[in-house]
N, C-alpha and C positions, 0 to 999 in steps of 0.2 A: 506650284506644288513641286516638291522635290521628287526626283526620279529615284527609284529603288530597284535593286536587283530582285528577281523573283526566282526562287529555287523550288523545284518540284521533286519530291522523293516519292515515286509511285511504281510499284511492280505491275499493276494492272494497266494494260495499254489503253483501255477505254477511259479510265480515270486520268491517266497522263494526258490524253488528247483533250479532254474537257478542261483540264487545268491550263493547257497551252492556249486553248480558245479563249478562256477567261483572261489570260495575260494579254493576248492580242487585242482584246476589246478594251483593255485599260489605257490604250494609247500612250500618251507621254508620261504616265505615272510609273511605267516600268522601263528601266534602263536596259536590262537584258534578262534573258530567260535561260536558266540552267536546269537540265533534267537528268535525274539519276534514277536508275532502276533498283538499286540496292544500297545497303548501308556502306559497303566497301567502297563503292564509287563516291558516295557522299563524303565519307571520311577522308578520302584521297584528295578531295577538293580543298582541304585546309579550312581556315577560318572563314565563316560566312557572315554576311550582313544582309539587311533588307527583309524581304518577306519569304517565309518558308512554309510550304504546304506538304504535309506528310500523310500518305495513305497507309493504313495499318498493316497491310500484307507485306509491305516493303521492309518491315521490321522483323519479319520471321518470327522466331519464338521469343523475342525479347518482350519484356513488359513495357507497354507504351508509357506508363506512369514513370517508371525509373529512367527510361531512355530520354524522355522529354525533359525531366528535371536536369539530368546530366548535360544534355545538349544546350539548354538555356544558360547553364553556367559557363559554357565555353564560347558561345556565339552571341553577337549583338543583333538579334533578329526579332521580328514579330512572327510567332509560331502559330500556325493553323493546323489543327489535327482533324483529318477526315475521320468519320465514324460510320459504322454500319447500324448504329443504334438510332434512337430518336434524337431530335434537336436538343432536348433537355439532357439526355445522357451525354451527348457530345459536349455541350457547354459545361456540364458538371465536371467532366474529365479535364477539359481545358483549364478551367479555373483551379482545379485541384493541383495541377502540375505547374501553375503559374503562367499559362499561355493566355494570350489576349482574346482568343475566340476559337470556335470550331465550326467546321462545315460538314453537314451530313452528306454522305456519298451513297445513300441507299439506292438511288435511281441509276447509278453508274456501275452496275455489276457488283455492288457491295452487298 
């Protein structure tokens, strides 16, 4: 299995911690973990590859739809969008913006 970098964009510390725990449990599938609390930090990182998980509050006032579409045009990533809605809402949003999937964050302070 190829190793991939894992990028977390999360303003919520609890969500960030849960994502870090998930990455740690992935073992050899993850090459490294990069964590960003806001968009400015993420954008300063340059071009990204691998897996990216985004928690909605880290986007501030931006539309997740528009941000995700623009982000996917610039980066070669598998994008996962956390959502405070139901799994069906989350998956619908992910598919609408061209993401591969979505993870519900309702139990993590969402």
